[in-house]
N, C-alpha and C positions, 0 to 999 in steps of 0.2 A: 570340649578338651579333650577328653580323655579319646577320641577318636583318631585327632590330630596328633598327641604324644604317644599313640598307639603304635601310628605311622610311621612315625619318625623311628620308636624303636625298632622297628622292624628294618627300615632302612639300615638302622646300624649298626644291626647282627649280619646284613647280607653283605654289607660293606668290609664288615673284619672279616667274613667268610672269605670274600673274594681275595682279600690283602693276603690272609694265611694259605689259600689256596694252593700256590706255588710252593708251600712247605710240605706238603707230602710228597712231591713229583721230585723235592731234592732233601731228602730226608739223611738214607745213609750218604755217603759219600760215594762219587762214582755212579750215583744210580740215576743221574738225567741223561748222560748221553754214553758213549764208545770214546774213549780217549787212551792217550799213550802213545807208544812206540813198539813196533815189533822187529826193529834191523830191518833187514830187505823184504819182509813180510809185512811190511807195515799194513799195506793197501792192499793185501790178497786176504781171502778167504780161509780158514785152516784147511789143510791137507785130507782131513777127516771128511766123505760127502755126509754123514749121518749127522754132523752138526752145524750148524749155520749161524752164522753170529753177527750180529751188524758190524757194518766196516766201519774202520775208524774214520769219527767226525773231528776231532782236534788232535792236533800232530805238530810235533817242532822237525818230523822227518818230513822233508820235502816229498810231495808228490811225484811219481815217473815222470820223465817228459814222454807227451803224446810221440807216437811213430808220426815220422812225415807221412805226409801223403804222396800217394806214388804219382810221378809226373806225369803229365798227359800229354800226349804229343799234337804238337802244334806245325803243321808243316807251312813253308816261308808262305808269303804273299804270291799270286802268279803261278803258284806250285802247281804244274800238271801233273794232274791224278791218270796211272794207268787204268782205262777203263776192264769191267771183271774181274779187279781183283779184290776180296773182302777187306773190308775195314776202311775203304776211302770212300768219301762223300762227295759224288759227284757236283751238287747246286754250287755255284759261287766260287768255281775254280775257273780258268782258262780253258778254253777249248783245244783241241790237237790242232798243230798245222796242216795247211793243204796237203804239205808232201806225205804227212801222215794218215790223211785219210781217204788219199788217193795215188796210191804206190805205183802203180799202172802206167797212168801219166805223167809221173816223175820219172820213171825209168825211161818213159818213151823221149821224153826231152832230152834226158841225160843222152840216149844215143842218136839224136840228131844235132846236139851240142859237138859230141865226139867224131862223127862224121866230118860236120864242117871243120872242125882241127885237123884230122886229115886232111882232107882235101887242101886245107890251106897251105899245110907246111908239105905237104909230098904230090902237089901237084905238079908242079915243074921239079924236072932233075938237076938243078942247079945249073942251066945254059939259058941264055936267052932265044930269043929267034935270031936275034943278029950271030949267035953263036958265041958271044962274049958270056965270061964268066958270071960277069958281075949282075945280069939281068935277073937271075936266078935267084941270089940273095935279096934283091927286091923285092922279087915276087913273093918271097919267104914273108918279109917283114911286110909287107901290104894286107898278105892274107892274115895275119897275125891280128893287125889292126884293124879287121873285117871282123876280125871272131871277138874283139874287146866289144867292139860296138854293139854287136848281135848280143853279146852276152849280157852287158847294159839293158839293152831293151830288153831282153827278156826278165831280167831282173826287177823291170819294173812293171810290167806286165803282172809278175808273180806277185808284188807289195800289193798291187791293185785288186788282183783277185782274192788275196787272203785279207786284206781289209775289208772289200764288199761282202766274204762269206763269216768271216769271225766275230768282227766288228771292232771296235775300241778297246782296248784293253783297260784292266778296272785300273781306277787311281787311288791311290791312299789318300788321309787325312793330309797329308803335305803337299797333295797334287804330285808328285813322284811315283812313275809306273815302276814294275818290277819286271823283268824279264824271266821268261820260262826257263827252270831249271829239270835238267835231268833227274829222273826218281832214284834217291838214293838208297838206305838200307830200310827194311822195312823198320814201323815202330815195335819198340819195344815195350813189355810191362816189366816196371820196376817192382822190386820185390824187396823187403824189409831182410837186415840182417838175420841170419837164423831159420829165414824161408825157403821156397824150391824154387826151382826154374820155371818158365811160364809151360805150357802143356805144348809149345811147339816146336819141343826138342830138348835134349840134355836130361840126366838125371837128376832125381829131385835130391834135394838134401834130406837126410833124414830129420824130422825132429828131437831135439834133446833129451834125453831120458827124463823119464818124472822124477821130480824130488822127494826122494824118504818120508813118510809120515812121522815116524820116527827114527829120527838120524843120531839121537843120542839116546842111550839105557838111561832111566833114572833110575835111582838106587830109594832102599828106604828111609835113608835120612835126608834125603830131597824131598819127600811126598811129607816126610814129617815137618821140614822146614818151611812147605807151603801153611799147612795147618796152622804153624805157629805165626807165619806172617800176618791169615788172617786174623787171628784173635787177638794179635797185637796192632794192627792196623785202626780197627774197631773199639778197642781199649781206648787207645791213644787219641782219637776221635772224638771219644765220649768225652775226655777230658779235656778236650781241646790245645794238648801237648804238641806242640808241633815239632820241639825237637825230639821228643820219642816217636813221632811217624819218621822221622828221617833217619830212622835205624832199620826203616821196611820199606821206603820211598825210593825209586829213583828221582834225582831233583827235578825232571820233568814232572812227575806224576806231583810230587810234593808241592809245586807249585798251583797245580791244580788243586787238589786239596786247602792248601793255604786259601785263595780264591773263595773255595765254598765255606771256608770259616768264616771267612771277611764278612761273607754277604749274611750269614746266620747272626755276627755281632752285628751287624748294622740294624737287622729288623729284631733284636731285641731278644733274640731264640736261641735254642741250642737242641742241636740231637742229640739222643742218646740210641747206642745199639747196647744190649746186653743180652748176657745168657747165649755167646755165641757158642753152635755146634757145628763140626764140617759133617754133616749126611753123606756124603760120597765126591770124590774126586777122581777122574780118567785123565789121564795123558792123553790129548789131543793131537802134538805135534811136537817134535823139539829137533832142534838142529845147532849147529856152531858156526860161527863167522867172523872175522875181525879180533879174534881173541876174547869172543866172549859166548857164553851159552845161553839158549834160550828155549824153555819151554810154554807151551800153552798147556794148560789145563782145565776144564770143564768141572767146577767147584759147585755143588748142591747143598746149600747152607741153609742152617736155621737160627732166627735169632729176633728177638724184642726189640722194637725198631719204633721210637717214638719221640714227637718237639714239644718241647717247654717254653712255655714264656719264662725268661730269666726273672724276671721282677717278680711275679707271683708266683713260679712253678705251674701253671696250669697246663696240664698237656693240651696243646692245640692242632696237632696230627699225630696220626699214628698210632699204635696201641699199645699200652705200659704192660697189660698183663696175656695177652696171646701172643707168640712167636709167630712168625709168618718165614713161610720159606724161599730162598732166593736160588737160583741157577744162572751164574755168568761164566765167562771166558776170561780166566786170568793168565796174564802173560808173565811170567817170572824170569831174571837176567841173571847171570852172573858172570864177571869176571875169571880169568883163570884165576884161580888160586884166592877168590874173595866168596862173599857170601852171597846169599839170594835177596833179589830186591825186585818189589812189583813194579813192571815197567809198562803195564798198560789191564784196560779191561773194557769189556764187549758185552754189550748186551744180547741177550738170545732171545 
C-alpha cells in the first residue's frame, strides 16, 4: 500500500511541476518573445552591429512585401537561336534553314534565276521574225510565264530538300506549329528598384546612403523617462493594474500585456517584479518618421522576479529573495509633443 501511495504522490508532484513549468518562462512581461512595432524598422536589426537582438516575432505592423523575382527569358516556340551566341540553349529549338546553312548554293541558284529572267525579258528586241511589233511583246510574256513555272518547280524542290534535311517542325500541345521569327533583342536581366544595371553596359546606380544609427540625439530627460517607464511598468504589472500600464505602453503592447495577465489569472497565479534597478542603458539607434520619434535602447536592469499561487501565496516559480539581471532591447516611441511609450521589446 505504501509503495502504491508513494508512486501516486511522485506522479502528482511531477504533474504539478510540468503544469507550472511555463510560468518560469512567462514570468515577467514580455519575457517569452520579441514583440511590438518599431515603425519602418520593425523587421530590421538595429543599426549598431555590436548589438544583436532577436527578430520581432509578433507585431501589428505588416511585414514588408517580398521583392518580385526577376523575370526569366522565355523564347517563343520555334524561335531560331543564333549559333555561337552565349546565353542561348540549342537543344529543343528549330534548326537553321537550308539557305542559311548553304549560302553558296543559295547565291548560285539566285544567279541562275536572274540570268533566266534577263534572257526571258530581253532575249527579243521588241520585233518578231516577221517584222511586226506584236511578236516581241508576246515573246516577253511567254518568257515571263516560263520563268514563273521554273520558279514554282525550284521552290517545290527547295521545300522538299528542306523537309528532308530539317525534318518536320515541332508541334505544340494543341497541334499548332509556330513559324520561326528572326532574333530580337537579347534577353535582359531585370533589376529591382534601387539596384544597378547588369554588367553588359550602363553605369550602375549607387546604393542609397546608410541610415545613421543615431538620427535624433537623446537628452537627459529622455533617458530619465526611459528608466521611469521601466519601473512604472513592472510596478503596475505586479499589481495587475491595466489602467496604470496604459500610461507607459502603446495600445499594441498593452494588448500583449493584457493577454499575459489574463493567462496568469486563468492559471490562478500572479507574477511579481520588485526592486527594479536600471544598471545601464545605452541608446542603440534613434530616428524620426511620420511625426514620431523612435529610440531603441539596450537596457540592463536587475530585479527580483517570482510567481506565486494566488490562493496559497506559495512561490511556484522564480526567486523572491535573489535578484536576477536582465538585458533587453526596448524601443520607445513619442509623438511630436507627446510623452514616451514602450512600443517593442526584443530579447538579446
